N, C-alpha and C positions, 0 to 999 in steps of 0.2 A: 668454807675452806676461808683460816684467818692469813693472808698478807703478809709475804717474809718484808721485812726493812731493808731488803735488798733491791737492786734494778733486776728487769726479769722476771721469766713466767716460769714455776716453777708443776706445772700440775702434770698428771700422770701422761696426757695426753703429751709433752713435749718430751720427758723419759728417754722414748727411742731415739728421739735425735740428736739430745744429749749423748746417750753412748756409742752413737756412729762417731761421735766428733773423740770419743775418747779411744774408742778403735782407732782412728788413723793415727790420731797424736802419739800409740803405742806403735802401731806399724811403722810409722817413718823413725820412731826412735831404731826399732829395731833394724830398719833398713840401712843407717848409718850405721850402724853397728856391725855391718857386714851380714844380719840373721835374716836373709832373701826367705827361708823361709815361712819364717810368724811372721813377714810385712806383708806376705800374702796372705796367710791366715787374718789377717785384723781386717787387709781388706776385703775379706768375704765378710767377717763380720761386721764388717759399716754396711756392707750390703741391704747384709739381712736386715739390717735395723731398717733403716731406706726402706725398704719394701713392704714394712708393717707400719710404721711411724705414720700414715697420711690415714689409715685405715682407721687405728687409733683414734686419733685424732679428730677423725671424722663423728664417733660414738659418743661426744664431750660436747657439753652445752659452753661452749665459747664466748664469750664476747668479741663485737668487728676486732675490737685492738689484739686480742685474745689472736685471732684468727690472723690478722695482718704479721705480728708474731711471729706464727707458724713458718707461712711462709716465707719471710725472711731468713727467720733462723735454720729452714731444712735445703735455702740455698744456699748460703756462708758454711753448712752439715759438709752440701758436696759437693762444696771446690774442694772443701780440706781430707775430703775421704777418696774424692772421684778424680780430681784436678793434683791437686799437692803431692799424697800419697805416694801412686803411680810413679810422676815426673821421680821422686827419692827413690824410689825401687829401681827406675831405667838410671837415672845420677851411679846408684852405689853399684848398678850390676855392670855398668860399661867402665868406670873409671875403676875398677880393680881388677880391671884386664892391664897387664903388664903391655902391653906395643900403645897402650891409649895415652898420648901424651899430646903437649901441643897442637896441631890442629886437630887433631880427633877428640880434644877433651874441649874445645872451641865447638865441634861440630855434637858434641853430646850437651853441652849446654844451652846451645841454640834449639837443639829437638824438645828440650823441656820447659822450653820458653815455649816454644810453639803450643805445646800440649798443652800447659795451663792457659792461656791466653784462649785457645780457643773451647774449651773449658768456660770462661767463664764466660766470654761471649753467647754463646751456646744457653748458660743460665741464665744471662741478663734476659735473653731474649724469651724465653720461656719464660720469666717473671713477667713480663713484659703482655703475651700475649695471652695469658690465665687469667691476668689482671682484666683483660678484655673481655674474653670470656662470661666470666665471675660478675660483672657488670649488665651481659643482656643474658645472664641465666642460664646457661648454656652447658654443655658437657662436650668436656674434649673427646674426638675420636679419632683422631690418630696425631703423633709429634711431629713437629718437623726438626728432622735431622735427627741422628741413632742421640738415647739418652745417654746422658754424662754416665750417670749411676750402671747403665752398660757394660762400662768398666771393671766394675768387680767380680762381674761371670767371662770377662773376654780375655784379660790379663790370666787368671789361674787357670782356664781350661788349656791357653799356650802356656802355659806351666807346666801342665799334665801331660799335654801332648810330647811337650819337648822329654820330660821324663819316662816318660814309655819308652821314646826311643834315644834315649841317654843322649840328646843333641841339647848340647848350650844353650839356654831361651838369650843368654847376653847377644849373640850372634842375633837373633831376629826381632830384641826387644826396641828398639829404636825404628823399625819399619814401621811394628805396629804404632806404636805409639802414632806414628804420621799419618797413618791409614786412620787411627782415633781422631785426629783431631781432623781431616777432613770430612770425616762422618761427621762432627759434630756440628758444622757449622754447614754441610750441603744442606739445598733443600730439599731434601729428600722427604717423603712421609710413609713414615713406620708405623704402625700399626700399633695400638693399643690396646695390651690383651686384657683378658677380665683375668683379676687375681689368680683366681685358682689354677689357668694354665702356669701361671708367672710361679707360681711356689711349686709348681711339680715340675717345671722348667730346672727355677735357681737350686731346688732341692737332692735333684736326679745330679745335677754337674757339681753342688760344692760337694755331694758325698766321695763321689767320683775324686776330688782333686784331694780329697782331706783321706784319702789312702793315701797318696804318695805324699804329699806332704808330712802324713804322722808320721811315715811309717823309714826304716832306719839309713841316715843319708842323705837318701831325699835328692835335691839338683840345687847344691847350691848356687851354681853359676852358670 
């Protein structure tokens, strides 16, 4: 394959990672425009891309430099899709409440900053430990701390539950972000599920959430 005269790598093995970032950027723009429903759909789209990008990459015959690039770009995509996007959704939700002003706004900003920082620390720690395992030619048996990518399942699931009970998600969103922030950095052993089980769980959850998100009206706030 002829290399393009620009920086970076553009093989099929990295397309899903790039697409994940596109979904995240679209979700951020949607949230800032007040379209929370579309933002949550974009979060799920980013999560689906992330679910399969590693499997696709392992099928490719890559150089060591391409493998290193894949690790770095994957983490950068993750902080965009599962760190920044959920925070922007939260900021859009909570600042759209008429009662939020002054101290309330500072609290919202504090929660979003904490969430992004926790996600960033979790991803950096994962990269360090993953590099150590690869140097030893070992496979990861479990995750330390909740994976950042779990936000693509937990947040839409919370949206779905709130929609079913006609409960404004804005009332619990900051608490949800605080819970996820803590779960990201706690030294808990989280089992690493096989791909087929993960796909089954995620597709079931995504299907249920999409039914609500694509329905008329949905749950704006």
